[in-house]
PANU-659875 format. One line per 5 residues: number of its first residue (from 1); for each residue x, y, z of C-alpha. Coordinates in nm, 3 decimals, m for minus. Each point is the difference from the previous one (the first is absolute). Layout:
REM residues N
NUM	X:Y:Z; ...;
REM end
This chain:
REM residues 739
1	17.348:7.915:5.751; m0.131:0.240:m0.270; m0.353:m0.128:0.055; 0.020:0.074:0.373; 0.137:0.350:m0.066;
6	m0.283:0.070:m0.247; m0.263:m0.108:0.254; 0.161:0.215:0.271; 0.009:0.303:m0.235; m0.366:m0.050:m0.091;
11	m0.098:m0.021:0.365; 0.190:0.318:0.089; m0.154:0.182:m0.299; m0.355:m0.097:0.102; 0.072:0.091:0.363;
16	0.134:0.338:m0.112; m0.311:0.070:m0.208; m0.230:m0.086:0.292; 0.204:0.215:0.237; m0.007:0.313:m0.216;
21	m0.350:m0.039:m0.151; m0.267:0.226:0.152; m0.373:0.046:m0.039; m0.099:0.282:m0.240; m0.144:0.312:0.166;
26	m0.235:0.242:m0.171; m0.133:0.336:0.117; m0.359:0.086:m0.100; m0.091:0.370:0.023; m0.378:0.037:m0.017;
31	m0.137:0.341:m0.104; m0.300:m0.048:0.227; m0.099:m0.116:0.346; m0.073:m0.350:0.125; m0.364:m0.079:m0.072;
36	m0.008:0.182:m0.337; m0.162:m0.281:m0.198; 0.168:0.061:m0.338; 0.359:m0.014:0.129; m0.083:m0.273:0.258;
41	m0.125:m0.225:m0.283; 0.321:0.060:m0.199; 0.214:m0.095:0.302; m0.225:m0.303:0.062; 0.055:m0.111:m0.363;
46	0.378:0.034:0.037; 0.001:m0.190:0.332; m0.181:m0.292:m0.165; 0.293:m0.025:m0.247; 0.259:0.037:0.279;
51	m0.167:m0.270:0.212; 0.234:m0.300:0.026; 0.310:0.201:m0.102; 0.266:0.147:0.231; m0.072:0.360:m0.092;
56	m0.016:0.240:0.295; m0.227:0.297:m0.074; m0.013:0.319:0.210; m0.290:0.241:m0.069; 0.008:0.377:0.070;
61	m0.324:0.201:m0.028; 0.020:0.364:m0.119; m0.368:0.086:0.061; 0.004:0.243:m0.295; m0.377:0.001:m0.047;
66	m0.042:0.179:0.331; 0.324:0.203:0.016; 0.178:0.115:m0.317; 0.190:0.321:0.089; 0.365:0.074:m0.083;
71	0.077:0.040:0.371; m0.149:m0.345:0.071; 0.211:m0.170:m0.271; 0.312:0.175:0.133; m0.064:m0.129:0.355;
76	m0.088:m0.342:m0.138; 0.337:m0.012:m0.175; 0.177:0.082:0.329; m0.194:m0.280:0.171; 0.089:m0.253:m0.273;
81	0.368:0.101:0.025; m0.004:m0.115:0.363; m0.203:m0.314:m0.074; 0.207:m0.112:m0.298; 0.342:0.100:0.131;
86	0.111:m0.353:0.088; m0.215:m0.185:m0.255; 0.107:m0.137:m0.333; m0.261:m0.105:m0.261; 0.023:m0.192:m0.324;
91	m0.292:0.189:m0.155; m0.214:0.307:0.074; m0.366:m0.026:m0.108; m0.208:0.319:m0.038; m0.379:m0.039:m0.004;
96	m0.178:0.277:m0.196; 0.105:0.349:m0.102; 0.075:0.164:0.338; 0.243:m0.273:0.109; 0.157:m0.014:m0.346;
101	0.072:0.377:m0.012; 0.121:m0.006:0.365; 0.251:m0.279:m0.076; 0.133:0.179:m0.311; 0.039:0.332:0.179;
106	0.171:m0.143:0.310; 0.184:m0.298:m0.145; 0.353:0.135:0.058; m0.065:0.075:0.371; m0.193:m0.319:0.080;
111	0.159:m0.268:m0.222; 0.327:m0.098:m0.163; m0.017:m0.251:m0.286; m0.341:m0.165:0.055; m0.214:m0.045:m0.314;
116	m0.349:0.161:0.004; m0.325:m0.164:m0.111; m0.328:0.197:m0.035; m0.357:m0.125:m0.016; m0.334:0.177:m0.052;
121	0.091:0.315:m0.193; m0.166:0.062:m0.334; 0.269:0.208:m0.177; 0.377:m0.050:m0.011; 0.243:0.277:m0.096;
126	0.357:m0.085:m0.100; 0.096:0.364:0.031; m0.105:0.002:0.366; 0.218:m0.305:0.074; 0.297:0.146:m0.191;
131	m0.038:0.323:0.200; 0.109:m0.197:0.310; 0.257:m0.219:m0.188; m0.196:m0.317:0.084; m0.080:m0.128:m0.348;
136	0.203:m0.318:0.062; m0.172:m0.075:0.329; m0.374:0.060:m0.059; m0.238:m0.274:m0.120; m0.370:m0.037:0.040;
141	m0.351:m0.111:m0.093; m0.236:0.266:m0.139; m0.368:m0.021:0.091; m0.201:0.084:m0.309; m0.376:0.033:0.050;
146	m0.227:m0.080:m0.297; m0.143:0.352:m0.002; m0.046:0.056:m0.373; m0.129:m0.352:m0.061; m0.253:0.033:0.284;
151	m0.156:0.319:m0.142; m0.060:m0.197:m0.323; m0.136:m0.302:0.191; m0.241:0.217:0.202; m0.142:0.141:m0.325;
156	m0.041:m0.353:m0.142; m0.186:m0.124:0.311; m0.218:0.314:0.009; m0.060:0.074:m0.373; m0.228:0.296:0.080;
161	0.253:0.159:0.237; m0.055:0.376:0.016; 0.230:0.109:0.283; 0.311:m0.144:0.164; 0.142:0.126:0.330;
166	0.373:m0.070:0.051; 0.121:0.024:0.363; 0.375:0.045:0.069; 0.139:0.178:0.307; 0.257:0.280:0.000;
171	0.288:m0.205:0.144; 0.336:m0.073:m0.169; m0.137:m0.339:m0.102; m0.297:0.179:m0.149; 0.243:0.218:m0.196;
176	0.168:m0.314:m0.137; m0.337:m0.135:m0.119; m0.111:0.335:m0.140; 0.172:m0.027:m0.343; m0.160:m0.339:m0.063;
181	m0.342:0.135:0.102; 0.040:0.307:m0.225; 0.095:m0.221:m0.292; m0.301:m0.227:0.062; m0.236:0.299:0.008;
186	0.130:0.122:m0.337; m0.058:m0.339:m0.163; m0.348:m0.053:0.152; m0.315:0.029:m0.210; m0.069:0.369:m0.058;
191	m0.373:m0.023:0.092; 0.085:m0.102:0.357; 0.027:0.279:0.255; 0.297:m0.027:0.233; 0.024:0.142:0.353;
196	0.353:m0.043:0.134; m0.002:0.032:0.382; 0.333:0.057:0.180; m0.100:0.224:0.288; m0.297:m0.089:0.219;
201	m0.093:m0.176:0.325; m0.159:m0.334:0.084; m0.313:0.175:0.126; m0.030:0.206:m0.319; 0.043:m0.307:m0.219;
206	m0.253:m0.201:0.204; m0.254:0.279:m0.032; 0.076:0.053:m0.371; m0.063:m0.363:m0.093; m0.287:m0.072:0.242;
211	m0.262:0.013:m0.280; m0.027:m0.245:m0.289; 0.061:0.151:m0.343; m0.056:m0.214:m0.305; 0.291:m0.049:m0.247;
216	0.262:0.142:0.240; 0.298:m0.176:0.157; 0.302:0.063:0.224; 0.359:m0.104:m0.081; 0.181:m0.011:0.336;
221	0.384:0.023:m0.013; 0.077:0.102:0.361; m0.116:0.245:0.268; 0.213:m0.026:0.314; 0.052:0.373:0.057;
226	m0.272:0.264:m0.027; 0.038:0.365:m0.098; 0.086:0.091:0.361; 0.276:m0.261:0.025; m0.202:m0.232:0.228;
231	0.087:m0.370:m0.035; m0.284:m0.252:m0.042; 0.001:m0.364:0.104; m0.083:m0.273:m0.248; m0.313:m0.080:0.201;
236	m0.125:0.359:m0.043; 0.070:m0.007:m0.374; m0.170:m0.339:m0.033; m0.310:0.133:0.182; m0.016:0.298:m0.237;
241	0.032:m0.227:m0.308; m0.262:m0.244:0.130; m0.246:0.284:0.065; 0.028:0.142:m0.352; m0.327:m0.034:m0.193;
246	0.180:m0.024:m0.336; 0.249:m0.274:m0.100; 0.363:0.041:0.115; 0.283:m0.165:m0.198; 0.354:m0.031:0.143;
251	0.356:m0.089:m0.108; 0.121:m0.234:0.277; m0.137:m0.269:0.230; m0.011:0.216:0.315; m0.369:0.089:m0.035;
256	m0.139:m0.306:m0.174; m0.269:m0.154:0.225; m0.012:0.336:0.182; m0.230:0.190:m0.234; 0.194:0.005:m0.326;
261	m0.159:m0.156:m0.311; 0.350:m0.116:m0.100; 0.195:0.025:m0.325; 0.345:m0.081:m0.137; 0.176:m0.009:0.334;
266	0.355:m0.008:0.131; 0.022:m0.269:0.266; 0.200:0.171:0.279; 0.103:m0.335:0.151; 0.119:m0.112:m0.344;
271	0.198:0.326:m0.031; 0.173:m0.081:0.332; 0.075:m0.356:m0.111; 0.155:0.122:m0.327; 0.218:0.241:0.197;
276	0.096:m0.284:0.236; 0.106:m0.217:m0.297; 0.218:0.287:m0.134; 0.162:0.052:0.342; 0.072:m0.373:0.038;
281	0.155:m0.015:m0.347; 0.213:0.311:0.068; 0.135:m0.149:0.325; 0.068:m0.336:m0.172; 0.178:0.180:m0.292;
286	m0.256:m0.144:m0.244; m0.110:0.346:m0.116; 0.241:0.262:m0.128; m0.036:0.352:0.136; m0.086:0.274:m0.071;
291	m0.336:m0.068:m0.169; m0.358:0.128:m0.006; m0.308:m0.188:m0.108; m0.375:0.061:m0.005; m0.240:m0.218:0.196;
296	m0.265:m0.103:m0.252; m0.179:m0.273:0.192; m0.370:0.100:m0.008; m0.321:m0.183:0.087; m0.351:0.078:m0.124;
301	m0.203:m0.024:0.322; m0.360:0.117:0.051; m0.241:m0.002:0.295; m0.310:m0.195:m0.107; m0.232:0.183:0.244;
306	0.117:0.346:m0.115; m0.026:m0.095:m0.368; m0.353:m0.126:0.060; m0.090:0.319:0.194; 0.108:0.234:m0.283;
311	m0.079:m0.227:m0.295; 0.366:m0.029:m0.111; 0.097:m0.291:m0.225; 0.372:m0.091:0.000; m0.081:m0.254:m0.275;
316	0.000:0.293:m0.247; 0.382:0.031:0.041; 0.046:m0.347:m0.155; 0.291:m0.076:0.235; 0.046:m0.264:0.267;
321	m0.115:0.138:0.333; m0.079:m0.116:0.353; m0.311:0.073:0.203; 0.013:0.034:0.378; m0.320:m0.054:0.205;
326	m0.151:m0.189:m0.295; m0.267:m0.258:0.095; 0.109:m0.356:m0.054; m0.169:m0.206:m0.269; m0.175:m0.321:0.096;
331	0.287:m0.204:m0.144; 0.264:0.201:0.192; m0.199:m0.017:0.320; m0.054:m0.375:m0.010; 0.299:m0.106:m0.208;
336	0.143:m0.240:0.255; m0.341:m0.154:0.056; m0.058:m0.044:m0.377; 0.344:m0.162:m0.043; m0.072:m0.233:0.290;
341	m0.338:m0.098:m0.145; 0.161:m0.102:m0.331; 0.257:m0.213:0.183; m0.242:m0.176:0.233; m0.304:m0.025:m0.230;
346	0.055:m0.374:m0.083; 0.016:m0.077:0.371; m0.308:0.213:0.059; m0.200:m0.207:m0.251; 0.092:m0.321:0.185;
351	m0.075:0.166:0.331; m0.343:0.117:m0.122; m0.089:m0.352:m0.116; 0.105:m0.137:0.338; m0.203:0.267:0.180;
356	m0.310:m0.081:m0.208; 0.031:m0.367:0.097; 0.055:0.093:0.365; m0.297:0.236:m0.012; m0.224:m0.277:m0.130;
361	0.102:m0.223:0.291; m0.049:0.285:0.246; m0.353:0.068:m0.127; m0.093:m0.359:0.065; 0.146:0.014:0.353;
366	m0.151:0.342:0.057; m0.356:m0.133:m0.033; 0.065:m0.249:0.280; 0.176:0.269:0.208; m0.290:0.243:m0.048;
371	m0.242:m0.260:0.133; 0.219:m0.052:0.307; 0.045:0.374:0.051; m0.375:0.057:m0.023; m0.063:m0.273:0.256;
376	0.270:0.142:0.233; m0.153:0.348:m0.033; m0.346:m0.128:0.090; 0.139:m0.181:0.304; 0.204:0.304:0.114;
381	m0.293:0.238:m0.043; m0.213:m0.235:0.207; 0.239:0.039:0.298; m0.121:0.262:0.249; 0.347:0.144:0.066;
386	0.194:0.258:m0.209; 0.279:m0.176:m0.196; 0.274:0.158:m0.217; 0.306:m0.157:m0.160; 0.319:0.163:m0.126;
391	0.297:m0.115:m0.208; 0.358:m0.010:0.132; 0.050:0.367:m0.104; m0.292:0.113:0.217; m0.236:0.065:m0.292;
396	m0.369:m0.079:0.060; m0.100:m0.294:m0.222; m0.362:m0.058:0.098; m0.248:0.033:0.287; m0.344:m0.129:0.088;
401	m0.324:0.201:0.016; 0.015:0.027:0.380; 0.338:0.173:m0.022; m0.138:0.239:m0.260; m0.292:0.080:0.228;
406	0.240:0.037:0.293; 0.215:0.254:m0.186; m0.280:0.168:m0.192; 0.214:0.050:m0.313; 0.290:m0.181:m0.181;
411	m0.106:0.068:m0.361; 0.354:0.125:m0.070; 0.195:m0.232:0.225; 0.073:m0.314:m0.197; 0.364:m0.041:m0.105;
416	0.108:0.268:0.249; 0.144:m0.027:0.350; m0.227:0.062:0.294; 0.190:0.326:0.082; m0.059:0.131:m0.354;
421	m0.362:m0.111:0.019; m0.048:0.191:0.326; 0.053:0.337:m0.172; m0.356:m0.034:m0.135; m0.139:m0.080:0.344;
426	m0.155:0.293:0.187; m0.047:m0.168:0.340; 0.324:0.118:0.160; m0.023:m0.192:0.335; m0.060:m0.334:m0.174;
431	0.269:0.081:m0.258; 0.264:0.071:0.266; m0.093:m0.311:0.197; m0.007:m0.244:m0.289; 0.311:0.105:m0.195;
436	0.261:m0.181:0.220; m0.187:m0.332:m0.034; 0.012:0.001:m0.379; 0.352:0.135:m0.061; 0.159:m0.321:0.126;
441	m0.104:m0.347:0.102; m0.102:m0.018:0.370; m0.111:m0.277:0.226; m0.338:m0.023:0.172; m0.093:0.331:0.159;
446	m0.293:0.204:0.121; m0.102:0.330:m0.154; m0.230:0.272:0.139; m0.117:0.260:m0.251; m0.231:0.300:0.007;
451	m0.219:0.104:m0.286; m0.074:0.364:m0.089; m0.283:0.003:0.254; 0.236:m0.105:0.281; m0.152:m0.349:0.037;
456	0.255:m0.264:0.103; 0.020:m0.347:m0.150; 0.242:m0.278:0.090; 0.149:m0.245:m0.249; 0.223:m0.299:0.030;
461	0.258:0.015:m0.282; 0.151:m0.324:m0.116; 0.258:m0.004:m0.281; 0.138:m0.308:m0.170; 0.260:m0.031:m0.277;
466	m0.086:m0.217:m0.301; 0.192:m0.148:m0.294; m0.167:m0.086:m0.331; 0.159:m0.318:m0.137; m0.053:0.038:m0.377;
471	0.152:0.347:m0.053; 0.184:0.013:0.335; m0.164:0.329:0.097; 0.000:0.108:0.363; m0.213:0.230:0.208;
476	m0.196:0.063:0.318; m0.364:m0.069:0.086; m0.152:0.226:0.266; m0.323:m0.090:0.181; m0.177:0.255:0.226;
481	m0.240:m0.154:0.251; m0.244:0.238:0.169; 0.021:m0.062:0.377; m0.169:0.326:0.109; m0.294:m0.173:0.170;
486	0.223:m0.253:0.173; 0.231:0.273:0.135; m0.294:0.208:0.115; m0.147:m0.301:0.178; 0.335:m0.069:0.174;
491	0.030:0.365:0.095; m0.354:0.010:0.139; 0.059:m0.322:0.196; 0.319:0.140:0.152; m0.173:0.331:0.084;
496	m0.299:m0.176:0.158; 0.227:m0.235:0.189; 0.199:0.291:0.146; m0.320:0.181:0.088; m0.150:m0.309:0.166;
501	0.321:m0.056:0.197; m0.001:0.360:0.118; m0.369:m0.010:0.083; 0.057:m0.323:0.189; 0.287:0.159:0.193;
506	m0.211:0.304:0.082; m0.289:m0.224:0.111; 0.234:m0.201:0.225; 0.146:0.319:0.142; m0.356:0.130:0.058;
511	m0.098:m0.317:0.187; 0.316:0.009:0.208; m0.051:0.368:0.076; m0.367:m0.064:0.091; 0.115:m0.266:0.247;
516	0.262:0.238:0.144; m0.255:0.283:0.018; m0.245:m0.225:0.188; 0.270:m0.093:0.249; 0.106:0.365:0.045;
521	m0.354:0.131:0.057; m0.047:m0.197:0.328; 0.320:0.146:0.164; m0.101:0.346:m0.120; m0.344:m0.041:0.172;
526	0.178:m0.114:0.321; 0.236:0.300:m0.016; m0.300:0.235:m0.041; m0.180:m0.164:0.299; 0.307:0.023:0.228;
531	0.051:0.362:m0.097; m0.362:0.087:0.079; 0.023:m0.175:0.341; 0.303:0.216:0.082; m0.204:0.307:m0.082;
536	m0.217:m0.047:0.317; 0.124:m0.016:0.361; m0.111:m0.250:0.259; m0.298:0.210:0.095; m0.112:0.015:m0.366;
541	0.108:0.352:m0.055; 0.203:0.113:m0.300; 0.374:0.009:0.060; 0.093:0.333:m0.151; 0.375:m0.077:0.026;
546	m0.023:m0.307:m0.228; m0.270:0.145:m0.227; 0.240:0.150:m0.253; 0.204:m0.323:m0.040; m0.310:m0.214:m0.031;
551	m0.141:0.224:m0.273; 0.328:m0.032:m0.195; m0.011:m0.381:0.034; m0.360:m0.013:m0.116; 0.078:0.218:m0.302;
556	0.285:m0.229:m0.108; m0.213:m0.314:0.052; m0.275:0.150:m0.212; 0.253:0.096:m0.271; 0.153:m0.349:m0.005;
561	m0.347:m0.159:m0.025; m0.098:0.222:m0.292; 0.337:m0.063:m0.172; m0.043:m0.376:0.034; m0.351:0.020:m0.139;
566	0.111:0.222:m0.294; 0.294:m0.222:m0.083; m0.216:m0.311:0.029; m0.244:0.145:m0.255; 0.293:0.120:m0.217;
571	0.183:m0.331:m0.017; m0.301:m0.204:m0.109; m0.046:m0.013:m0.384; m0.309:0.168:m0.147; m0.253:m0.242:m0.144;
576	m0.196:0.249:m0.207; 0.023:0.351:m0.136; m0.119:0.295:0.203; m0.025:0.375:m0.045; 0.250:0.183:0.222;
581	0.181:0.332:0.037; 0.360:m0.027:m0.116; 0.112:0.282:0.231; m0.146:m0.175:0.305; 0.175:m0.325:m0.102;
586	0.334:0.183:m0.025; m0.043:0.153:0.349; m0.106:m0.336:0.149; 0.309:m0.163:m0.151; 0.225:0.278:0.136;
591	m0.152:m0.034:0.348; 0.127:m0.360:0.013; 0.361:0.107:m0.062; m0.018:0.344:0.164; 0.229:m0.091:0.292;
596	0.248:m0.179:m0.227; 0.032:0.312:m0.212; 0.021:0.226:0.303; 0.282:m0.195:0.164; 0.198:0.000:m0.328;
601	m0.043:0.378:m0.035; m0.187:m0.026:m0.331; m0.265:0.257:m0.083; m0.299:m0.124:m0.204; m0.203:0.272:m0.173;
606	m0.335:m0.066:m0.167; m0.134:0.262:m0.240; m0.341:m0.032:m0.165; m0.078:0.252:m0.272; m0.330:0.187:0.042;
611	m0.313:m0.138:m0.169; 0.157:m0.341:m0.044; m0.237:m0.295:m0.048; 0.148:m0.245:0.253; m0.261:m0.276:m0.029;
616	0.101:m0.324:m0.170; m0.152:m0.347:m0.028; 0.245:m0.278:0.079; 0.174:m0.206:0.268; 0.079:0.234:0.289;
621	0.224:m0.228:0.208; 0.207:m0.114:m0.302; 0.050:0.363:m0.103; 0.108:0.092:0.354; 0.244:m0.293:m0.003;
626	0.139:0.127:m0.330; 0.044:0.354:0.137; 0.156:m0.141:0.321; 0.258:m0.198:m0.204; 0.090:0.310:m0.207;
631	0.033:0.229:0.307; 0.206:m0.262:0.188; 0.233:m0.031:m0.301; 0.040:0.380:0.001; 0.069:m0.008:0.378;
636	0.271:m0.270:m0.046; 0.167:0.200:m0.280; 0.005:0.318:0.216; 0.142:m0.187:0.303; 0.271:m0.156:m0.218;
641	0.091:0.341:m0.144; m0.005:0.165:0.345; 0.259:m0.250:0.122; 0.235:0.155:m0.254; m0.123:0.363:0.030;
646	m0.103:0.066:0.366; m0.107:0.358:m0.069; m0.261:m0.102:m0.255; m0.368:0.017:0.112; m0.240:m0.266:m0.126;
651	m0.307:0.121:m0.187; m0.281:m0.195:m0.168; m0.254:0.204:m0.199; m0.337:m0.154:m0.099; m0.186:0.211:m0.255;
656	m0.357:m0.086:m0.105; m0.171:0.165:m0.298; m0.238:m0.065:m0.290; 0.125:m0.040:m0.358; m0.293:m0.029:m0.240;
661	m0.219:m0.281:0.147; 0.285:m0.141:0.209; 0.121:0.057:0.353; 0.381:0.009:0.012; 0.197:m0.085:0.315;
666	0.364:0.114:m0.028; 0.240:m0.116:0.275; 0.336:0.179:m0.010; 0.294:m0.045:0.239; 0.347:0.149:0.035;
671	0.171:m0.335:0.044; 0.239:0.036:m0.295; m0.214:m0.157:m0.274; m0.001:m0.332:m0.186; 0.323:m0.090:m0.190;
676	m0.063:0.047:m0.372; 0.105:m0.357:m0.077; m0.273:m0.132:0.235; m0.287:0.236:m0.085; m0.154:m0.237:m0.258;
681	0.027:m0.303:0.231; m0.157:0.121:0.327; m0.341:m0.152:m0.085; 0.146:m0.342:m0.093; m0.078:m0.293:0.233;
686	0.261:m0.044:0.277; 0.217:0.290:m0.120; 0.160:0.184:0.293; 0.321:0.181:0.092; m0.042:m0.085:0.369;
691	0.208:m0.277:0.157; m0.199:m0.316:0.082; m0.310:0.156:m0.163; m0.241:m0.168:m0.240; m0.117:0.316:m0.184;
696	m0.366:m0.101:m0.027; m0.135:0.336:0.133; m0.001:0.217:m0.313; m0.093:m0.295:m0.220; m0.311:m0.058:0.217;
701	m0.069:0.375:m0.011; m0.001:m0.023:m0.380; m0.232:m0.305:0.010; m0.246:0.171:0.239; m0.001:0.341:m0.177;
706	0.000:m0.119:m0.361; m0.161:m0.345:0.001; m0.249:0.024:0.290; m0.090:0.371:m0.012; 0.061:0.083:m0.369;
711	0.240:0.288:0.072; 0.359:0.090:m0.089; 0.320:0.015:0.207; 0.341:0.123:m0.108; 0.338:0.085:0.155;
716	0.227:0.296:m0.083; 0.266:0.224:0.156; m0.009:0.362:0.114; 0.300:0.219:0.091; 0.079:m0.170:0.335;
721	m0.231:m0.297:0.026; m0.246:m0.243:m0.152; m0.360:0.059:m0.115; m0.269:m0.273:m0.004; m0.312:0.110:m0.189;
726	m0.337:m0.182:0.028; m0.300:0.088:m0.218; m0.347:m0.141:0.073; m0.339:0.072:m0.157; m0.224:0.222:0.216;
731	m0.345:m0.119:0.101; m0.324:0.140:m0.136; m0.333:m0.152:m0.102; 0.115:m0.071:m0.358; 0.340:m0.149:0.091;
736	0.082:m0.341:m0.146; 0.287:m0.197:0.149; 0.237:m0.252:m0.146; 0.110:m0.158:0.329;
REM end
């Protein structure tokens, strides 16, 4: 029974403790603003100690560097009264002099029984604490800079020192440091001139120390406020220190690696950690209050680059020091490697012996391989096609002489991919065409390339994957077979075949039309005879009543006979070249289709520029057939457009002029033009946009103009229609023809 009661009592006691226990709360009053590096580093040091504990820390920033008037502190007190009204803290921490004095002066209004802990002040006065009856509540850590020791150390490192500048601003913190500085000056070697600077500006200091002066140095304590009360950022101070042309020594770690040579330094982070340890011990009742102690944790730290720049030797101090920015020794740089070598050296010896044996065997096999490689190279170079082979990563392994000739370079291309190799290649058209074939393995394909002169060549590309059995390497072999001549022959055959077919069709049409014309001429003669008989009466006199009608019939018979004769001559192919007037040929062609144009309300205008040489040597009938096809195409386009736009009038303009030694025939219509997607296809065999059409007309025009008569023909668009342009060489005694 007693045992059970004891267990129950223990449980209730532990429960009670857990119910009433609370996390400790501390209030940190920072003299400065957030971002002020010195106080931020102290808070950072304390937070590292608090990490992992249950301490709740609330930070208030006074911003006393920028505002330090009595009115401001009075309003700040009123603000804190509102903020802290419902808060209860286990400890109040004051960072630096402004916060410390503010807490002492306003303790009774802001707090009740909370203990006070200060950090960062350099001088502690019992009388000041007693003045506010807080001697049993105030504890703290004094920051003591090594001012007097540093003046001695500077003299030791610069034995011929003639002048020392000491920089300390006019702030309250500067006033705290002033007695220590004064004492150091009194104890310094009497031959050294001292210039103690408390009132200046960053610009003045930068200008003052912008010139190197031998045997002079600067001892920098602080300089946050200038003589006008302006606050400087740490970055501005660091820039000023770094720009000084004489060495600058400091007392804390804020400006090391920012221009300061270094010295016996207070580590600000370490100061914050020491304060954090004190606070933790106070809250855990491990440290009795009140107490004050001096932070005496210093580090000798020097910037190697700055020491080297000014010829300063910290070794003269005969103390243990640390260099920053010091170059690493060979052993430090390769320490891990050296340790590894010692561990694996026995294995390396065995490995080397094995490699030597393997190398011996490889040399023997290499001789045989070299013979095979040489034979393979001779065989590959004897092949009349360009050959290149790549590994499975796309890198070029080797190529034969024909491929080298084909590319015209490749001195830098082995062991690189074809894309990388192409950066050295200046023939852009070939480069753009070839790249896709060598970036990945492709099957058999054809390739048409142009060289820099615009000459086309056709190749058959065949790629095959290979696997090498001994080392299991993979890759691709590419063979380029030149099929230019074969393709040209096929093209010529197809062109000739089309031309022969068309010529055959025209010949058949000519024969048929000749037969029809022969049959039509007899009825026309009979019609003329009958009409003439009607012209005379029975007595043989002229019948004046029928005379007019007979004359009309005779005119039409004559016209039909001439038309049949003209068309019969037109439809028959020319067998040889003749000299003819291009303008006459155009008018003869238009006469054939004059009625067709008239009945479709299409106006055909022919304009010949003055002084134009219209004589050409060529095939007159074929040229007229070409012009007839083009004009008929224009007529069809206008009729098709008119079916949609009834108000539109059809116009075909034929302009003839000389350009250099050429006669140019330009045929322009207002039939809406050629669709842009078709403009490059209109001269292809059998291409047409007409239903049930074969599209041979413009192809044959191209064959006749370019192949038979050595001219040029091209298609383009104007604003509202198409333009067909024909250029032929004019005839003179010195003319040479390609047709």
